[in-house]
C-alpha positions as CSV (number, residue, x, y, z in Angstrom):
1,M,0.0,0.0,0.0
2,D,1.3,3.4,-1.0
3,T,2.1,6.1,1.5
4,I,1.8,9.8,0.9
5,G,4.9,11.9,1.5
6,K,5.0,15.0,3.6
7,Q,4.8,18.6,2.5
8,K,2.8,17.9,-0.7
9,R,0.2,20.1,-2.3
10,L,-2.9,17.8,-2.6
11,Y,-5.8,18.4,-4.9
12,I,-8.9,16.3,-4.1
13,I,-11.0,15.6,-7.1
14,G,-14.6,15.5,-5.9
15,A,-16.1,17.7,-3.1
16,G,-18.7,15.1,-2.1
17,F,-18.8,13.2,1.2
18,A,-15.8,11.0,0.4
19,G,-13.6,13.9,-0.7
20,R,-14.6,16.0,2.4
21,T,-13.9,13.0,4.7
22,L,-10.4,12.6,3.2
23,A,-9.7,16.3,3.5
24,N,-10.8,16.3,7.1
25,E,-8.5,13.3,7.9
26,I,-5.6,14.9,6.1
27,M,-6.0,18.2,8.1
28,K,-6.3,16.4,11.4
29,K,-3.1,14.4,10.9
30,A,-1.2,17.3,9.4
31,I,1.6,15.0,8.2
32,F,0.5,14.1,4.6
33,G,0.7,17.6,3.1
34,E,-1.8,20.4,2.5
35,V,-5.1,20.1,0.7
36,V,-4.9,23.1,-1.6
37,A,-8.3,22.8,-3.3
38,F,-11.2,20.6,-4.3
39,L,-11.8,20.2,-8.0
40,D,-15.4,19.5,-8.9
41,D,-17.9,19.8,-11.8
42,D,-21.0,20.6,-9.7
43,P,-21.9,24.3,-10.4
44,Q,-23.5,24.5,-6.9
45,K,-20.2,23.7,-5.2
46,I,-17.8,25.6,-7.5
47,G,-16.8,28.9,-5.8
48,Q,-17.7,27.7,-2.3
49,K,-15.4,26.8,0.5
50,I,-15.5,23.6,2.6
51,D,-13.6,23.9,5.9
52,R,-11.7,26.9,4.3
53,I,-10.7,24.8,1.3
54,P,-11.9,26.3,-2.0
55,V,-13.9,24.3,-4.5
56,L,-12.6,25.0,-8.0
57,G,-14.0,23.9,-11.4
58,P,-15.1,22.8,-13.8
59,I,-12.3,20.2,-13.7
60,K,-11.5,20.2,-17.4
61,D,-11.0,24.0,-17.3
62,I,-9.3,24.6,-14.0
63,A,-6.8,21.7,-14.1
64,F,-4.8,23.4,-16.9
65,L,-4.6,26.6,-14.9
66,L,-3.0,25.0,-11.9
67,R,0.8,25.4,-11.7
68,T,1.7,21.8,-10.7
69,N,5.1,20.6,-9.8
70,P,6.4,17.0,-9.3
71,A,5.4,17.0,-5.7
72,D,1.8,17.9,-6.4
73,E,-0.7,15.0,-6.1
74,A,-4.3,14.5,-7.2
75,I,-6.6,12.2,-5.3
76,I,-9.8,11.2,-7.1
77,A,-12.5,10.8,-4.5
78,I,-15.6,10.1,-6.5
79,P,-16.6,6.5,-5.7
80,S,-19.8,6.7,-7.8
81,A,-17.9,7.9,-11.0
82,S,-18.5,5.9,-14.1
83,K,-15.6,4.4,-15.9
84,E,-16.1,6.9,-18.8
85,Y,-15.9,9.8,-16.3
86,L,-12.8,8.4,-14.6
87,K,-11.1,8.0,-18.0
88,E,-11.9,11.7,-18.8
89,I,-10.6,12.9,-15.4
90,Y,-7.5,10.8,-15.7
91,T,-6.7,12.2,-19.1
92,I,-7.3,15.8,-18.0
93,L,-5.0,15.4,-14.9
94,K,-2.2,13.8,-16.9
95,K,-2.4,16.5,-19.6
96,A,-2.4,19.1,-16.8
97,G,0.9,17.8,-15.6
98,F,0.0,15.7,-12.6
99,Q,2.5,12.9,-12.3
100,K,1.0,11.4,-9.2
101,I,-2.7,10.4,-9.3
102,R,-4.3,8.4,-6.6
103,I,-7.9,7.0,-6.4
104,L,-10.2,6.0,-3.6
105,P,-11.6,2.7,-5.0
106,G,-14.2,0.3,-3.7
107,I,-17.6,1.9,-4.0
108,S,-19.1,-1.0,-2.0
109,Q,-17.1,0.2,1.1
110,I,-17.3,3.9,0.4
111,V,-21.1,4.1,0.3
112,E,-21.1,3.0,3.9
113,G,-19.4,6.3,4.7
114,D,-16.0,4.7,5.5
115,A,-13.8,6.8,3.3
116,H,-10.2,6.7,4.6
117,L,-6.9,8.0,3.3
118,I,-5.4,4.6,3.9
119,Q,-7.7,3.1,1.2
120,T,-6.3,5.3,-1.6
121,R,-3.8,3.9,-4.0
122,S,-2.1,4.8,-7.3
123,I,-4.6,4.7,-10.1
124,D,-4.1,1.9,-12.6
125,L,-5.7,0.5,-15.7
126,Q,-8.2,-1.7,-13.8
127,D,-9.8,1.5,-12.5
128,L,-10.5,2.6,-16.0
129,L,-11.6,-0.6,-17.6
130,G,-14.8,-2.7,-17.5
131,R,-18.2,-1.6,-16.7
132,N,-19.5,1.0,-14.2
133,P,-19.3,0.2,-10.5
134,I,-22.1,-1.4,-8.7
135,T,-23.4,-0.2,-5.4
136,I,-23.6,-2.9,-2.8
137,N,-24.4,-2.2,0.9
138,L,-21.7,-4.3,2.5
139,K,-23.0,-4.1,6.0
140,Q,-26.4,-5.3,4.8
141,S,-24.9,-8.0,2.5
142,L,-22.7,-9.3,5.3
143,S,-25.3,-9.6,8.0
144,Y,-24.9,-13.4,7.9
145,V,-21.3,-13.1,9.2
146,R,-22.0,-10.6,12.0
147,G,-20.7,-12.1,15.3
148,K,-19.5,-15.2,13.4
149,R,-16.1,-16.8,13.0
150,V,-15.1,-16.5,9.3
151,L,-12.4,-18.6,7.6
152,V,-10.9,-17.5,4.2
153,T,-8.7,-20.1,2.5
154,G,-6.1,-18.7,0.1
155,A,-6.4,-15.5,2.1
156,G,-3.1,-14.2,0.7
157,G,-4.2,-14.4,-2.9
158,S,-5.9,-11.7,-5.0
159,I,-9.5,-12.8,-4.4
160,G,-8.9,-14.0,-0.9
161,S,-7.2,-10.9,0.3
162,E,-9.9,-8.6,-1.2
163,L,-12.6,-10.7,0.4
164,C,-10.8,-10.1,3.7
165,R,-10.6,-6.4,3.2
166,Q,-14.3,-6.2,2.5
167,L,-15.1,-8.7,5.4
168,L,-13.8,-6.0,7.8
169,S,-17.1,-4.2,7.3
170,G,-19.2,-7.3,8.2
171,G,-18.8,-7.4,12.0
172,A,-17.4,-10.9,12.2
173,S,-16.0,-11.8,15.6
174,R,-12.9,-13.5,14.2
175,L,-11.4,-13.5,10.7
176,Y,-9.1,-16.4,10.0
177,L,-6.6,-16.0,7.2
178,L,-5.5,-19.4,6.0
179,G,-2.8,-20.0,3.4
180,H,0.3,-22.0,2.7
181,G,2.4,-19.0,1.6
182,E,4.0,-17.4,4.6
183,N,4.8,-14.1,2.9
184,S,1.4,-13.6,1.4
185,I,-0.4,-14.3,4.7
186,Y,2.0,-12.0,6.5
187,Q,1.2,-9.2,4.0
188,I,-2.6,-9.4,4.2
189,D,-2.4,-9.8,8.0
190,K,-0.3,-6.6,8.3
191,E,-2.5,-4.7,5.8
192,L,-5.8,-5.6,7.6
193,R,-4.4,-4.5,11.0
194,I,-3.3,-1.2,9.5
195,L,-6.7,-0.7,7.9
196,Q,-8.3,-1.3,11.3
197,D,-5.9,1.0,13.0
198,E,-7.0,3.7,10.5
199,G,-10.7,3.2,11.3
200,V,-11.6,1.0,8.3
201,G,-14.3,-1.6,9.1
202,E,-15.0,-3.1,12.5
203,K,-12.8,-4.7,15.1
204,A,-12.7,-8.4,14.2
205,T,-10.0,-10.4,15.8
206,I,-7.6,-11.3,12.9
207,V,-5.8,-14.7,13.1
208,P,-3.2,-15.6,10.5
209,I,-2.8,-19.4,9.9
210,I,-0.2,-21.2,7.8
211,G,-1.2,-24.7,6.7
212,E,-1.9,-27.1,3.8
213,L,-5.4,-28.1,2.8
214,K,-3.9,-31.2,1.3
215,D,-3.3,-32.5,4.8
216,S,-6.6,-34.0,5.9
217,A,-5.6,-34.5,9.5
218,Y,-4.5,-30.9,9.7
219,V,-7.7,-29.5,8.1
220,D,-9.9,-31.5,10.5
221,Y,-7.7,-30.3,13.4
222,I,-8.0,-26.7,12.3
223,L,-11.8,-26.7,11.9
224,T,-12.2,-28.5,15.3
225,H,-10.3,-25.8,17.1
226,L,-11.3,-22.7,15.1
227,K,-15.0,-23.5,15.4
228,A,-15.6,-21.5,12.2
229,D,-19.1,-20.7,11.1
230,V,-18.5,-19.4,7.6
231,I,-15.9,-20.5,5.0
232,F,-14.9,-18.8,1.8
233,H,-12.8,-21.2,-0.2
234,T,-10.6,-19.4,-2.7
235,A,-7.4,-21.4,-2.4
236,A,-6.3,-23.1,-5.6
237,Y,-3.5,-23.5,-8.1
238,K,-4.7,-21.4,-11.0
239,H,-2.1,-20.9,-13.7
240,V,-3.4,-22.9,-16.7
241,P,-0.1,-23.6,-18.6
242,M,1.8,-24.4,-15.4
243,M,-0.9,-26.9,-14.3
244,E,-0.6,-28.5,-17.7
245,E,3.0,-29.2,-16.8
246,N,2.2,-30.3,-13.2
247,P,-1.2,-32.1,-13.5
248,A,-0.9,-34.3,-10.4
249,A,0.0,-31.3,-8.3
250,A,-3.1,-29.5,-9.7
251,I,-5.4,-32.4,-8.8
252,E,-3.9,-33.0,-5.5
253,N,-4.1,-29.4,-4.3
254,N,-7.3,-28.3,-5.9
255,V,-9.4,-31.5,-5.7
256,F,-8.2,-33.3,-2.6
257,G,-7.6,-30.0,-0.7
258,T,-11.2,-29.1,-1.4
259,E,-12.3,-32.6,-0.5
260,N,-10.6,-32.4,2.9
261,L,-12.2,-29.0,3.6
262,V,-15.7,-30.0,2.4
263,K,-15.7,-33.2,4.5
264,S,-14.6,-31.4,7.6
265,A,-17.0,-28.5,7.0
266,V,-19.9,-31.0,6.9
267,K,-18.6,-32.8,9.9
268,H,-18.3,-29.6,12.0
269,G,-21.6,-28.0,11.0
270,I,-20.3,-25.0,9.1
271,T,-23.3,-22.7,8.4
272,H,-22.1,-21.2,5.2
273,F,-19.6,-22.7,2.7
274,V,-18.9,-20.5,-0.3
275,H,-16.8,-22.1,-3.0
276,I,-15.1,-19.9,-5.6
277,S,-15.1,-21.4,-9.1
278,T,-14.2,-20.4,-12.6
279,D,-15.5,-20.3,-16.2
280,K,-12.7,-22.7,-17.0
281,A,-14.7,-25.4,-15.2
282,V,-17.3,-25.2,-18.0
283,D,-16.6,-27.8,-20.6
284,P,-13.0,-28.0,-19.4
285,V,-10.1,-28.5,-21.8
286,S,-7.3,-28.0,-19.2
287,V,-6.2,-29.8,-16.0
288,Y,-7.0,-26.7,-14.0
289,G,-10.5,-26.6,-15.5
290,V,-11.0,-30.3,-14.8
291,S,-9.9,-29.8,-11.2
292,K,-12.4,-27.0,-10.7
293,F,-15.2,-28.9,-12.4
294,I,-14.7,-31.8,-10.0
295,C,-14.7,-29.3,-7.1
296,E,-18.0,-27.9,-8.2
297,Q,-19.5,-31.4,-8.2
298,M,-18.0,-32.2,-4.8
299,V,-19.6,-29.1,-3.3
300,L,-22.9,-29.9,-4.8
301,D,-22.7,-33.4,-3.3
302,A,-21.8,-31.9,0.0
303,A,-24.9,-29.8,-0.1
304,K,-27.0,-32.9,-0.6
305,N,-25.2,-34.6,2.3
306,S,-25.6,-31.6,4.5
307,V,-29.4,-31.8,4.1
308,S,-29.4,-35.4,5.3
309,N,-27.2,-34.4,8.3
310,T,-29.4,-31.5,9.3
311,E,-31.8,-33.7,11.3
312,H,-28.9,-34.9,13.5
313,S,-27.0,-31.6,13.9
314,G,-30.0,-29.3,14.2
315,K,-28.2,-26.8,11.9
316,N,-29.1,-25.8,8.3
317,P,-25.9,-25.4,6.5
318,T,-25.6,-23.7,3.1
319,F,-23.1,-24.9,0.5
320,V,-23.0,-22.6,-2.6
321,I,-20.7,-22.2,-5.6
322,V,-19.9,-18.8,-7.1
323,R,-18.5,-19.0,-10.7
324,F,-16.9,-16.2,-12.6
325,G,-14.3,-15.4,-15.2
326,N,-11.0,-13.5,-15.1
327,V,-10.4,-10.6,-12.7
328,L,-8.4,-7.6,-13.6
329,G,-5.2,-7.1,-11.8
330,S,-5.0,-10.5,-10.1
331,R,-1.5,-12.0,-9.7
332,G,-2.5,-14.7,-12.2
333,S,-4.0,-12.4,-14.8
334,I,-2.4,-11.0,-17.9
335,V,-2.5,-7.3,-16.8
336,P,0.6,-7.6,-14.5
337,L,2.4,-9.6,-17.3
338,F,1.6,-6.9,-19.9
339,Q,2.8,-4.2,-17.5
340,Q,6.1,-6.0,-17.0
341,Q,6.6,-6.4,-20.7
342,I,5.8,-2.7,-21.3
343,D,8.3,-1.7,-18.6
344,K,11.1,-3.4,-20.5
345,G,10.0,-1.9,-23.8
346,G,8.0,-4.8,-25.2
347,P,6.9,-6.8,-27.0
348,V,3.6,-7.5,-25.4
349,T,2.7,-11.1,-26.0
350,V,-0.8,-12.1,-26.9
351,T,-1.7,-15.7,-27.7
352,H,-4.1,-15.1,-30.6
353,P,-5.4,-11.9,-32.3
354,D,-9.0,-13.0,-31.6
355,V,-8.7,-14.6,-28.2
356,R,-11.3,-13.2,-25.8
357,R,-12.0,-13.4,-22.1
358,F,-14.5,-12.3,-19.5
359,F,-13.2,-9.7,-17.0
360,M,-14.4,-7.8,-14.0
361,T,-12.5,-6.0,-11.3
362,I,-11.4,-7.8,-8.1
363,S,-13.4,-5.5,-5.8
364,E,-16.6,-6.0,-7.8
365,A,-16.2,-9.8,-8.0
366,C,-15.6,-10.0,-4.2
367,S,-18.6,-7.8,-3.4
368,L,-20.8,-10.1,-5.5
369,V,-19.3,-13.2,-3.9
370,L,-20.1,-11.9,-0.5
371,K,-23.6,-11.0,-1.6
372,A,-24.1,-14.4,-3.1
373,G,-22.9,-16.0,0.1
374,G,-25.8,-14.3,1.9
375,I,-28.6,-14.8,-0.5
376,G,-27.4,-18.3,-1.7
377,E,-29.6,-21.3,-1.4
378,N,-28.1,-24.6,-0.3
379,G,-26.8,-26.7,-3.3
380,M,-27.0,-23.8,-5.8
381,L,-24.4,-22.7,-8.3
382,Y,-24.3,-18.9,-8.9
383,L,-22.8,-17.1,-11.9
384,L,-21.6,-13.6,-11.7
385,D,-22.8,-11.5,-14.7
386,M,-19.5,-10.8,-16.5
387,G,-20.9,-8.6,-19.2
388,E,-19.4,-8.9,-22.7
389,P,-16.1,-10.7,-23.3
390,V,-13.0,-8.5,-23.9
391,R,-10.6,-9.1,-26.8
392,I,-7.1,-9.5,-25.3
393,R,-5.5,-7.6,-28.2
394,D,-7.7,-4.6,-27.3
395,L,-6.8,-4.9,-23.7
396,A,-3.1,-4.9,-24.6
397,E,-3.5,-1.8,-26.8
398,Q,-5.3,0.0,-24.0
399,L,-2.6,-0.8,-21.5
400,I,0.1,0.3,-23.8
401,R,-1.7,3.7,-24.3
402,F,-2.3,4.0,-20.6
403,H,1.5,3.9,-20.1
404,G,1.9,6.7,-22.7
405,Y,3.1,4.6,-25.7
406,D,1.7,4.0,-29.2
407,P,0.8,0.3,-29.9
408,E,2.9,-1.2,-32.7
409,T,5.0,1.8,-33.4
410,E,6.5,2.2,-30.0
411,I,5.5,-1.1,-28.2
412,K,5.0,-4.1,-30.4
413,I,2.4,-6.8,-29.9
414,E,3.6,-10.3,-30.7
415,Y,1.2,-13.2,-31.2
416,I,2.6,-16.4,-29.7
417,G,-0.2,-19.0,-30.2
418,L,-2.6,-20.6,-27.8
419,R,-0.8,-22.6,-25.1
420,P,-1.8,-26.1,-23.9
421,G,-5.1,-26.0,-22.1
422,E,-6.3,-22.7,-23.4
423,K,-9.4,-21.9,-25.4
424,L,-10.0,-19.2,-28.0
425,D,-13.2,-18.2,-26.1
426,E,-14.4,-19.1,-22.6
427,T,-18.0,-19.9,-21.9
428,L,-19.9,-19.2,-18.6
429,I,-22.4,-22.1,-18.7
430,S,-22.3,-25.5,-20.4
431,K,-24.9,-26.9,-22.8
432,S,-26.3,-29.0,-20.0
433,E,-26.9,-25.9,-17.8
434,E,-29.3,-23.0,-17.9
435,Q,-29.3,-19.7,-16.1
436,S,-32.1,-17.8,-14.4
437,E,-32.6,-14.7,-12.2
438,S,-31.5,-14.8,-8.5
439,G,-33.0,-11.6,-7.3
440,H,-29.8,-9.6,-7.8
441,S,-29.2,-8.1,-11.2
442,R,-25.6,-9.3,-11.5
443,I,-25.9,-12.7,-9.8
444,L,-27.5,-15.5,-11.8
445,K,-28.6,-19.0,-10.8
446,V,-27.2,-21.9,-12.8
447,T,-29.0,-25.2,-12.9
448,E,-28.3,-28.5,-14.7
449,T,-30.9,-29.3,-17.4
450,K,-29.8,-33.0,-17.5
451,P,-27.8,-35.0,-14.9
452,L,-24.1,-35.6,-15.4
453,N,-23.0,-39.1,-15.7
454,I,-20.2,-38.7,-13.2
455,D,-19.8,-40.5,-9.9
456,V,-17.6,-38.1,-8.0
457,Q,-16.6,-40.5,-5.3
458,S,-15.6,-43.2,-7.7
459,L,-13.6,-40.6,-9.7
460,L,-11.8,-39.5,-6.5
461,E,-10.8,-43.1,-5.7
462,I,-9.3,-43.5,-9.1
463,L,-7.4,-40.2,-8.8
464,R,-6.3,-40.6,-5.2
465,P,-3.4,-43.1,-5.6
466,I,-2.1,-41.1,-8.6
467,C,-1.8,-37.9,-6.5
468,C,-1.4,-39.3,-2.9
469,F,1.1,-42.1,-2.4
470,D,-0.5,-45.4,-1.5
471,P,1.9,-48.2,-0.4
472,A,-0.6,-50.7,-1.7
473,N,-0.5,-49.2,-5.2
474,P,2.9,-47.6,-5.6
475,K,3.0,-47.8,-9.4
476,A,0.0,-45.4,-9.7
477,Y,1.8,-42.6,-7.9
478,R,2.4,-39.7,-10.2
479,N,1.6,-41.9,-13.2
480,S,1.1,-39.1,-15.8
481,E,-0.2,-41.5,-18.5
482,K,-3.0,-42.8,-16.2
483,L,-3.8,-39.3,-15.0
484,K,-4.1,-38.1,-18.6
485,A,-6.4,-41.0,-19.4
486,V,-8.7,-40.2,-16.5
487,I,-8.8,-36.5,-17.3
488,N,-9.4,-37.1,-21.0
489,G,-12.4,-39.2,-20.0
490,I,-13.8,-36.1,-18.3
491,I,-13.0,-33.5,-21.0
């Protein structure tokens, strides 16, 4: 997370509630610099003063009249701004000479009135791409976690960490951060504590946990002692080409890790289990896609089993799946790769001129996941409305222009061909599924129109000795030919 240096002249773009809250915080702390002015397009605000700070505008006219220097900084504090308006503001500020532009993202949190300086960060391409932001009342959406113990697996990853940030607004009693990467868990643990110290969200007790979901005894031990009520399962190996090179590792981690978690969740009476899935599970052509397809079926089976266990436990657990496509800016997405390639002068590598993918921002995906977890019905698969697919070539060109270069003449685009396990186009539902409304405009229900001829438990028993060493069947262990045969039978 960026920090703002001292003795800067700060211009806050937007004199609404969020902008005023930021200005007040800056003035109180008196260490981040001086708020020189608000810039706004509202004629009723222009010419006024807010806490002795002038409101100047319109933005497109006044920005060019400001004498900016390298230390000057603009903070865009308009959480309800459309993507088109943000692009316009960004272009104006860059042309006016602002080298440092920050943004207050996350409308789902800002509409709660929780605008804090610590939440601002340097603007990047994901803030300017995609559709207009949605307004989700997080406190209302997260009523099902209030006072509960919440476990997030893969908490150090892109989706897991953003879920944790948003869960701070939910009033959970404890927030467990589970992952097998020490550094990533350390980073999100530290960030959440800083956010809390700066007044973001509520005072949940944060507990970092390092461990492996592949270890069934450990998973059962953890759920026995944590007494978690709600689980968000985001942990998975996700890099498609790498998983093609390491198929047994993909199945072991994704499939058997999920099996361990699901079994223990059913055993210990978890009230809400939200499993994160992917469009690559639809008619899969990759090992990663197959692993997530199997996981979807396991969670659906767990939902059925949980119903039969309800009479004994007295609890009514909810197992749901939330499926969506790519997210902008995640560690496994192409945007960071493109940025690295641009930084070294190119070329930017695209697999195919016509390859397309569905995209949404991480913050929007997580807000909808949290909403789906609350409205979800047991045994239901939900699909986030991803909008229209984006051609990767167009995304590459936009990113090149965002960095101030001309595509092809200054930064070349090189086409390298589709890699193993990749499709030209992704689909969000299979031919055996249909979608319907859920009650929320951007969350859809997905139901099977005809039953799948797959016995998940039998499939797991075939895969188990290939991924997990069995002394009684040592020749099966890491037998790639046998694993490929099993996978090919699915895809």
